[in-house]
C-alpha positions in Angstrom: 58.2 8.0 -61.3 59.1 9.7 -58.8 56.5 11.6 -56.7 57.0 15.1 -55.3 57.2 15.7 -51.6 53.9 17.2 -50.2 54.0 20.9 -49.4 53.6 20.5 -45.6 56.7 18.6 -45.2 54.7 15.2 -44.6 56.5 13.1 -47.2 55.1 11.6 -50.4 51.0 9.6 -50.3 53.3 6.5 -50.5 55.0 6.7 -47.3 52.1 7.0 -45.7 50.7 3.9 -46.8 48.4 4.6 -49.4 49.8 4.5 -52.6 49.1 7.2 -55.3 46.0 9.0 -54.5 43.1 9.0 -57.1 42.4 12.1 -59.2 39.9 14.4 -57.4 36.4 12.5 -58.2 38.0 9.4 -60.6 37.9 6.0 -60.0 41.5 5.3 -61.8 44.5 6.5 -60.1 47.1 8.2 -61.9 47.2 12.0 -59.8 50.7 13.2 -59.4 51.9 11.1 -62.5 55.1 12.9 -63.8 54.9 12.1 -67.8 52.3 14.0 -69.7 48.8 11.9 -70.7 48.6 10.1 -73.2 46.6 12.1 -76.6 42.7 11.0 -76.2 40.9 10.9 -79.4 37.8 12.8 -77.7 37.3 16.0 -75.5 36.6 14.8 -72.0 33.6 16.2 -70.0 34.1 19.5 -68.3 34.4 19.1 -64.3 31.3 19.1 -62.6 29.3 17.6 -66.2 27.6 14.1 -65.4 28.7 12.6 -62.0 32.5 11.8 -60.4 34.7 9.2 -62.3 34.0 10.1 -65.5 36.9 11.1 -67.7 38.9 14.4 -66.8 37.8 17.0 -65.4 38.2 18.9 -68.2 40.4 19.1 -71.5 43.6 17.5 -71.4 46.2 17.2 -68.2 45.3 19.0 -65.4 48.4 21.4 -64.5 49.6 21.7 -67.9 49.8 25.5 -68.8 48.0 26.5 -72.0 51.0 28.4 -74.3 50.1 31.4 -76.0 46.4 31.5 -74.6 44.8 33.7 -73.1 41.5 32.2 -71.2 39.5 33.5 -74.0 41.3 32.0 -76.0 42.9 34.9 -77.8 46.7 34.8 -78.6 49.3 36.6 -76.5 51.8 36.8 -78.7 50.8 41.0 -79.3 49.8 39.7 -83.2 47.5 37.3 -85.5 47.8 33.5 -84.7 50.2 32.3 -87.4 52.8 35.1 -87.7 55.7 33.4 -86.2 55.9 34.5 -82.3 55.6 31.7 -80.3 55.7 33.2 -76.5 55.1 30.7 -74.1 52.3 32.0 -71.3 51.2 30.5 -68.2 47.9 31.8 -66.6 46.9 30.6 -63.5 42.8 31.2 -62.1 41.9 33.8 -59.5 43.4 32.1 -56.1 39.4 31.9 -55.2 37.2 30.9 -57.9 34.5 30.0 -55.4 34.0 29.8 -51.8 37.5 29.0 -50.8 40.6 30.5 -51.9 42.4 26.8 -53.3 45.3 26.7 -51.4 45.4 25.1 -47.7 42.8 26.9 -45.7 42.8 28.2 -42.4 40.5 28.0 -39.4 38.2 31.2 -40.1 38.6 30.4 -44.0 37.0 26.7 -43.3 34.0 28.3 -41.6 34.2 30.9 -43.4 33.6 28.4 -46.5 31.3 26.3 -44.7 28.7 30.0 -44.1 29.7 30.8 -48.2 28.5 27.2 -48.9 25.3 27.7 -47.6 24.8 30.9 -49.1 26.3 30.1 -52.5 23.9 27.0 -53.7 21.5 27.0 -50.0 19.2 24.8 -52.6 21.2 21.7 -52.3 22.8 22.5 -49.0 19.6 22.9 -46.8 17.1 21.4 -49.4 18.7 17.5 -49.9 19.7 18.0 -46.0 16.3 18.8 -45.2 14.5 16.2 -47.6 16.9 13.3 -46.3 16.4 14.3 -42.7 12.6 15.0 -43.1 12.2 11.3 -44.6 14.6 9.9 -41.6 11.8 11.6 -39.6 9.2 10.1 -40.6 11.3 6.6 -40.8 11.9 7.1 -37.2 8.5 8.1 -36.1 6.8 4.7 -38.1 9.6 2.8 -35.7 8.7 4.4 -33.0 5.2 3.0 -32.7 6.4 -0.5 -31.7 9.1 0.8 -29.7 6.6 3.3 -27.5 4.5 -0.1 -26.7 8.2 -2.1 -25.7 8.6 1.0 -22.9 5.0 1.4 -21.9 4.8 -2.3 -21.2 7.9 -1.9 -19.5 7.0 1.3 -17.6 3.7 -0.1 -16.4 5.6 -3.2 -15.0 7.6 -0.5 -12.9 4.3 1.3 -11.7 3.0 -2.8 -10.6 6.3 -3.0 -8.6 6.0 0.6 -6.6 2.1 0.3 -5.9 3.3 -3.4 -3.9 5.9 -2.0 -2.2 4.7 -0.4 1.2 7.9 2.0 1.1 6.3 4.0 -2.0 4.1 7.1 -0.8 1.4 8.1 -2.5 2.5 11.0 -4.5 5.7 8.5 -5.7 2.7 6.1 -7.3 0.4 9.1 -8.9 4.0 10.5 -10.8 4.5 7.0 -11.8 1.0 6.7 -12.6 0.6 10.5 -14.5 3.7 9.8 -16.7 2.7 6.4 -18.0 1.0 7.6 -21.1 4.4 10.2 -21.9 7.6 8.3 -20.8 7.6 5.8 -23.3 5.9 7.5 -26.1 9.2 10.2 -25.3 11.7 7.0 -25.1 9.8 5.3 -28.3 10.8 8.6 -30.5 13.8 8.9 -29.0 15.6 5.8 -30.1 13.4 5.0 -33.6 14.7 8.5 -34.8 17.7 8.5 -33.3 18.3 5.1 -35.1 17.5 6.8 -38.7 19.7 10.0 -38.0 22.7 7.7 -37.8 21.5 5.7 -40.8 21.1 8.9 -42.7 23.5 11.5 -41.3 26.4 10.4 -43.4 24.1 10.4 -46.8 22.8 14.0 -45.8 26.4 14.9 -45.8 27.5 13.3 -48.7 24.8 15.7 -50.3 26.8 18.3 -48.8 29.9 17.5 -50.0 29.0 17.5 -53.5 27.3 20.9 -53.3 30.9 21.9 -51.6 32.9 20.3 -54.2 31.1 22.5 -56.7 31.5 26.0 -54.9 34.9 25.4 -54.5 35.3 26.2 -58.0 32.2 28.9 -58.5 29.9 26.3 -59.9 26.3 25.7 -58.6 24.6 22.4 -58.7 21.1 21.7 -59.0 19.0 19.3 -56.8 18.9 16.8 -58.7 21.9 16.9 -59.9 23.1 16.6 -56.3 20.8 13.2 -56.6 22.3 12.0 -60.0 25.9 12.0 -58.0 24.7 10.8 -54.6 21.7 8.8 -55.5 24.7 5.7 -56.8 26.2 5.9 -53.5 23.4 6.1 -50.9 23.8 2.4 -49.7 27.6 3.0 -49.2 26.9 6.5 -47.4 23.5 4.0 -45.1 25.9 1.0 -44.5 29.1 3.9 -43.6 26.0 5.0 -40.5 24.7 1.5 -39.8 29.1 0.1 -39.3 29.9 2.9 -36.9 26.5 2.8 -35.0 27.5 -0.8 -34.9 30.7 -0.7 -33.9 30.1 1.9 -31.2 27.5 -0.2 -29.8 29.8 -3.0 -29.6 32.4 -1.2 -27.9 30.0 0.1 -25.1 28.8 -3.2 -24.6 31.7 -4.3 -23.8 32.9 -1.9 -21.7 29.8 -2.3 -19.8 30.5 -5.9 -19.7 33.8 -5.2 -17.7 32.2 -2.5 -15.3 29.7 -5.1 -14.1 33.2 -7.9 -13.7 34.4 -5.5 -11.3 31.4 -4.9 -9.5 31.4 -8.4 -9.1 34.8 -8.6 -7.2 34.7 -5.6 -5.1 32.9 -2.2 -5.1 35.6 -0.4 -5.2 36.9 -1.7 -7.7 33.6 -1.6 -9.6 33.7 2.3 -9.2 37.2 2.3 -10.2 36.1 0.3 -13.3 33.4 2.9 -13.7 35.6 5.9 -14.1 37.9 3.6 -16.6 35.1 3.0 -19.0 34.0 6.8 -18.7 37.3 8.0 -19.5 38.0 4.9 -22.4 34.7 6.0 -24.3 35.3 9.3 -24.2 38.6 8.4 -25.9 37.1 5.8 -27.8 34.4 8.1 -29.6 36.9 11.1 -30.2 39.2 8.8 -31.8 37.0 6.5 -33.7 35.0 9.6 -34.8 37.9 11.8 -36.2 39.3 8.6 -38.1 36.3 7.8 -40.5 35.4 11.9 -40.5 36.7 11.9 -44.6 35.4 8.7 -45.1 31.7 10.3 -46.3 33.2 13.1 -48.4 35.3 10.4 -50.5 32.5 7.8 -50.5 31.0 10.7 -53.4 33.6 12.9 -54.6 36.2 9.8 -55.4 33.7 7.4 -56.2 35.8 3.9 -55.5 34.7 0.9 -53.5 33.5 0.9 -50.2 36.2 -0.7 -48.4 38.6 0.7 -50.6 37.4 4.4 -50.2 36.6 3.3 -46.1 40.7 2.6 -45.9 41.7 5.4 -48.1 39.5 8.1 -45.9 41.0 6.3 -42.5 44.6 6.9 -44.0 43.7 10.6 -44.7 44.1 11.8 -40.9 47.6 10.9 -40.4 49.3 13.8 -39.4 46.4 15.5 -39.6 44.7 14.1 -36.7 44.6 16.0 -34.0 44.1 19.3 -35.9 40.8 17.4 -37.9 39.7 16.9 -34.1 40.0 20.1 -33.0 38.4 21.4 -35.4 35.7 19.1 -35.7 35.1 19.5 -31.5 35.2 23.4 -31.6 32.7 23.4 -34.3 30.3 20.8 -32.5 30.8 23.1 -29.2 29.8 26.1 -31.7 26.8 24.1 -32.7 25.7 23.0 -29.5 24.7 26.2 -28.0 23.1 27.7 -32.0 20.9 24.4 -31.6 19.8 25.4 -28.0 19.1 28.6 -29.0 17.0 28.1 -32.4 15.9 25.1 -30.3 14.5 27.0 -27.6 10.5 27.6 -29.0 10.5 24.3 -29.9 11.3 23.4 -26.3 8.4 25.5 -24.7 5.8 23.8 -27.1 7.5 21.0 -25.8 7.2 22.0 -21.8 3.2 22.8 -22.9 2.8 19.4 -24.2 3.6 17.7 -21.4 1.3 19.7 -18.9 -1.5 18.8 -21.5 0.1 15.4 -21.3 -1.0 14.1 -24.5 1.3 11.3 -25.8 0.8 11.7 -29.8 1.4 15.9 -29.3 4.7 15.2 -27.3 5.9 12.7 -29.7 5.5 15.0 -32.6 6.7 17.7 -30.8 9.7 15.8 -29.7 10.5 14.2 -33.5 10.2 18.3 -34.4 12.7 19.3 -32.2 15.1 17.0 -33.0 15.0 17.6 -36.6 15.4 21.1 -36.5 18.5 20.9 -34.2 19.9 18.0 -36.1 19.2 19.5 -39.7 21.4 22.6 -38.3 24.0 20.7 -37.1 24.0 18.5 -40.3 24.2 21.2 -42.1 26.8 23.4 -41.3 29.2 20.4 -39.7 28.7 18.6 -43.1 30.0 21.7 -44.7 32.7 21.8 -42.2 34.1 18.5 -42.6 33.8 18.2 -46.7 36.1 21.7 -46.4 38.4 19.4 -44.1 38.4 17.1 -46.7 39.4 19.6 -49.2 42.2 20.6 -47.2 43.4 18.0 -46.4 44.2 16.5 -49.4 45.3 19.9 -50.7 48.0 19.4 -48.0 48.6 16.4 -48.9 47.8 15.6 -52.4 48.0 18.8 -54.2 43.9 19.0 -54.9 44.8 23.0 -55.2 46.5 22.2 -59.1 43.2 19.9 -59.8 41.3 22.8 -58.8 42.5 25.4 -60.0 43.0 23.3 -63.7 38.8 22.8 -63.6 37.7 26.5 -62.2 40.4 27.5 -65.3 38.7 25.2 -67.6 35.2 26.8 -66.9 
């Protein structure tokens, strides 16, 4: 069997090391086969019914023309069925049955598709993400309680050391004592919510990816349907966030240990080590994040095993790494300024709370600020990542053919 070359000239999937790609949302590989599909004894479910991974999206083989029939089921030979005239007519669905055209996407089309995804199905794109992040915020608030106690003890020790230091001015001591109730609560809330958001972000992105994939062919999911698709994969998605966080912490710890060792040799060498470590950290985070970017959509849409999907998502970025990284960085740059504008009222409220010196109110305000900014980032960035996944597979594996057939089956 010979796999056709990819539209962008990047070669066959086998040349990139991952073999034949799976069908969009199916367990079994077989996409790109030249042989006709084996006849089935019963009609397959339509695209989007049940969950990905159940049979074909529509009846028959994707990409095969329906001869002599219009989408409405009427013959196209100009006469009645059975008059002996046979005319093979290949009918294509519209170029844009949903939120995106079914071809490789430009940057503007990706951003437009992300906005259209929110407008087309806000109940899932916004509702699912809000539900996941709200639960993560509540869990983070619970985790922050013991963390706040730990930081309170550390801050108290720091205040005692400053009080026993003859060089400490009365103003410095008053500042330390005045911040005793606020700083521990702030740090406890920050680390607690950060931990839960790292774990919840892939899960929220999975829900957005399911909604975007259906909106691409003009279908609108309900919140219950989205959960039925994402729910069985929640452990994989949370595990992805955990592995990403652990790997990042391990690299950071290694860089810190390296810098400390260089300072032990010489101060000048240590300063050079700090500069090199910062550059290395930025490069690593950009590279590692980009290589993992397409795994979360693949976990919910392809529905294969965790490690198989992780390896495949890692390989999918080959040949499109710089394009993916550039779009990801530009999107984060835009979202940063938007989040600052939207969270500004909450920031004013936080400033007022700091004046009142109420630690409980301070923690609540911080959690709300994090929820608002993270919600905006996760919704739009999740839609962009899902469209990058679809765009990459359209460029590399001809996914647009399967999506066009699924849209025609509707």
